[in-house]
C-alpha positions in Angstrom: 0.0 0.0 0.0 1.4 3.4 -1.0 0.1 6.5 1.1 -1.2 9.3 -1.0 -2.5 12.8 0.1 -5.7 12.9 -2.2 -8.1 12.7 0.6 -5.9 14.1 3.5 -7.9 15.9 6.1 -11.0 14.0 5.4 -12.8 11.4 7.4 -14.3 8.2 5.7 -16.8 6.0 7.6 -16.9 2.6 5.9 -19.7 0.3 7.3 -19.0 -3.4 7.3 -15.3 -2.7 6.7 -13.9 -5.6 8.5 -13.9 -8.0 5.6 -14.6 -8.2 1.6 -15.6 -5.3 -0.3 -15.7 -3.0 2.8 -12.3 -4.0 3.8 -10.9 -3.2 0.2 -12.8 0.2 0.2 -11.4 1.1 3.6 -7.8 0.2 2.5 -8.3 2.3 -0.6 -9.6 5.3 1.3 -6.7 4.9 3.8 -4.3 4.8 0.9 -5.7 7.9 -0.4 -5.1 9.7 2.9 -8.4 9.7 4.5 -8.8 9.1 8.3 -10.8 5.8 8.0 -13.3 4.6 10.6 -13.7 0.9 10.2 -17.0 -0.1 11.3 -17.8 -3.6 12.3 -20.7 -5.6 13.7 -19.2 -8.6 15.3 -15.4 -9.2 14.5 -13.3 -6.7 16.4 -10.1 -8.8 15.5 -10.8 -8.5 11.8 -11.5 -4.8 12.2 -8.3 -4.2 14.0 -6.5 -5.9 11.4 -7.8 -3.6 8.8 -6.8 -0.6 11.1 -3.5 -2.0 11.4 -2.9 -2.3 7.8 -4.0 1.2 7.2 -1.9 2.6 10.1 1.3 0.6 9.2 1.2 2.0 5.6 1.2 5.7 7.0 -2.6 6.3 7.3 -4.8 6.9 10.0 -7.6 4.6 11.1 -9.7 3.4 14.1 -12.5 0.9 14.5 -16.1 1.4 15.9 -18.6 -1.4 16.6 -22.2 -0.5 15.5 -25.1 -2.5 14.3 -26.1 -0.5 11.2 -29.6 -2.2 11.2 -30.4 -0.2 14.4 -31.3 3.4 14.4 -29.9 4.1 17.9 -26.6 2.3 17.0 -26.3 4.4 13.9 -26.9 7.7 15.9 -24.2 6.7 18.4 -21.6 5.8 15.8 -22.1 9.2 14.1 -21.9 11.2 17.2 -18.9 9.2 18.2 -17.1 9.9 14.8 -18.2 13.6 14.9 -16.8 13.9 18.5 -13.5 12.2 17.7 -12.8 13.3 14.1 -14.9 16.5 13.7 -16.6 15.4 10.5 -17.6 12.6 8.2 -16.6 13.6 4.8 -17.0 10.3 3.0 -19.7 7.6 3.9 -19.6 4.1 2.3 -22.7 2.3 3.5 -21.4 -1.3 2.5 -23.0 -3.3 5.4 -25.5 -5.7 4.2 
C-alpha cells in the first residue's frame, strides 16, 4: 500500500469494513489519505487487522462497533465519529 494525500484531512466512515468489499474500500481510502473509521458488527479482531494495515502504511484509522440495522446504534456511531474526528466527509454504506 502506497500512501497518497488525495483525501488528506477528510474522514471516511465505511460500514461493514472488517472484510470483503468493505475492507478493500477502507484500505483504498486509507491509501488515499483519509482517516478511516472501520465499522464492524461482530469481529473486532478482523476490524483491528484493517486498522493496523492502514496505520502501518502511514494512514490513520480506528475501529468502531455498530449494528447498522439499528437506528440508535447508527446515531451513536455518527456522534462518536463527529466527536472524535470532527466530520464525516465520506460515507460508504457497505454493510449488508
